[in-house]
N, C-alpha and C positions, 0 to 999 in steps of 0.2 A: 141441651146441655148432654154431653157424652156421659153414657153409662158409667165409664171409668173414672170420671171427674165427680160425679154424684158420689160414687163408691168412697173416692179418695176422701171428699170431704165427711161425709157418715163416718168413716173410719177414723178420722182426725179427731172428731166431735168425741167418740168413744175413749181415745186416748187421754184427750184432756177433762175428760168426764163431764160432758153437758149432755143433756138431755133435751130434744126438742122434738115436736112431733113432724108426721111426715109431710104433712101441708107446708108447715114453716121451713122446711128443706126444699121444698118445691118453689116456694117464693125466693129464696135466698139463691137458689140455682137459677132461676129465671133472670134474677139481678146480675148474677155473674156472666150470663149468656149476653146480655146487654152490654155489660161493661167489656167483653172479649171482643164481640161485634162491633162497638162503637171505638173502641181503641185502634182499630184497624186504621182508622181514617183520622182521628181525633186525639190528640195526646191526652189521655187522662191520667194513665200511670206509666211509669217506667218499665213495671214488670210485665215481659211479653211473655215468659213461659207459663202455661196454663196452671200447670199443678203448683209453681212456685204463687203465682195470683191467689189460687185458692187457701195456700199454707199463710201466705204473708199480709194479706189483707183479710179475707173471711175469717178464717181460723182465729187469728191475732185478732181481731175484733171481738170475737166469741169469747176471748178471754175475760172481759170484762163482765160478761153475762153474768157470772158467779158473784159479782159485787152489787148488782141491781135489788133493790127493796121493795117491795109489794107496796109501801108507801109513798112510792115516789109517783108524781102525776104530769112532770113535766121536766125536759132536759133540753139543753143548748149546746150543740157540738160547734165550737170554733175552727175554722180552718179545718173543715170537714172534706175537702178535695172531691175525690169520686164517691164518698158517701162512708169513710172509715174514721170511726165505728159507728157514728150515728145512723145511717141506713140499715145496716145489718141489725143495728140494736132495737130501730123503729120495727123491723118486721118481726124480731122474736118478742117485741113489749106492744102490742097494740093498745094497752091501756096507758101508755104514756105519750104524751104528746111532744114531738122531737122538733125543734127549730134547728136546719142543717144551713150554717151560714160560709160561704165563701166568698172573696173579692173577684173571681175569675168566673167570668160569664159562660164559658163553654163547658165548664164543671156544674154550675147550677142549672142551667139547660138541660145537662145529661141527667142530672136527678130529678128536675120534674118531671121528665120522661120516664123515668124508673118509677116514680110515685105514681103517675097515671097508669101505667102499664100494669101494674100491680093492685091498683085500687086503693093505695094505702090513704087513709083517712086521717092518720095520726102524724103526719108529716108537713112541715111548712118549710119550703127551701127559700132561703134569703141570699142575694147577691148583692152583698153590701161588706161595707169594714164594721168591726165591732164599735170603734169609737165614733161614728155615726149611727149604727142602729140602736145605740143605747140611750140615744135623744129622743127616740120615738116613744109614745104615750104608753104607759104599762109595761115597759122591756125593763126597766130598772130594778133588781131585788125581785125577780119574778118567777127564778126557775128553782125548783129542787135540787138539779143535778147538772153539773157542767162536764165536759168531756174535750179531750183536745189528745190528738194522738201526734207526736212528733212535730208541732209546731213552736218554733223557737224555744229559748230557755224558758226556764220555770220563771224567773224572775220577771220576764216580759210578758209570759201568757197570763200570769196571775192578775195582772194589770187591766187586761182584757176581759178576762172571766169573772173575777170576783164581783165587780158591780152589778153583773145578773143575777146573781145567786139570792135567793130569799136568807136571812139569818138562820144559822143551823143548816144550810144546805152544803151538798157534798161536791168537791170536784175531784174527777180521778183525771190525772195528768197521764198516759200512757207514753211510757219512754223506753230508751234502750239501755242496755247494763251498763253500770258504771258511769254515768254522766257526772255525778259529783254536783247536780246543780241545786240540791237543797241548800248546801251549804251557801252558795252565791244568793239563795232565795230569802235568806234571812231578815234582811230589810225590808224586802217586799211584804214579807210574810206579816210582819210588825207593823207596817203602814196599813195595810188592808185588812187588818183584825183576821187574819186566817191563821189555823195551825194543822201542821201534818199530824195525820192520825196514825197512819202506818205506810209502810211501803211493801205491797204484795209482788211475789217473784212468782211468775210462770214460766213456762217452757213450750215452747211451739211444739207441736207433735211430732212432727219427722226431722227437720234439721236440729231439733233443738237448740235453737237460738234461746237466749234468756229474755224476758221480758220484764220490765218493772212498773207497776201501777202505784203511782203517787197518791194515796187516798189523803185528801183535805177538806177541813171542815171551816166554814165561816162563821164566825163568832159575833160579829158586832155589824154595824149598818155601815157603809162604804160613803165617805167623804165624797160629796156630787162632782169634785174637782177631778175625781178618777172615772174612767182613764182619760188622760191628758190627751190635748188633740194628735189628730193623725201623725204618726211617724216619730212622736216623740218617746212614746215608751219604749221603742227599739233602739234609738239613739242614745237616750239616756235612761236606762233600767233604773228602778227604784233600788 
């Protein structure tokens, strides 16, 4: 990692008022190095400018760090892509077991390499769809925290995510500004016994783009018929 990019990241952390130790910064920058190098021959992210990548992937993911609680022990990141926010948060929170799920094999292979290179013991990488993975033993209602960044509309991703969460588990949906998805999700929230607790608003440090994190809480067990079979939640949202 070039020193100027490391400095750019560290200064960005100061602007958004997040403190992490130097060893964690080093690990995150090693991750960034691996992403930049791999992205030259394998399309993992459309962002090519290195400073934009640091801000709009790494610092963007770090915004959620403010919401992580000490009592959280397990987290599921659906549609993690190249690892955002899940891999970033896993590096920052070694006491939480993170499952990083994506259906695109080249992305999960990259994440497996990152976990191995960094010696991460709290990361499980899964190359599956949520509708299939939920059928495995001990996956349903097994997680304290759900994460999803920019994957589908809220009424769709709720059906994928909520069945994985424990009752009283939290879901942080990372969204762009002004989507209005909360209104569309009213029926899904009712069916899945989940409520919106709050919407946190953050600014990225340099470009000042606004980010919304919708905080949700699961209030009751999920009917075993959810999620419906592959493709149905997207075609016919709740």
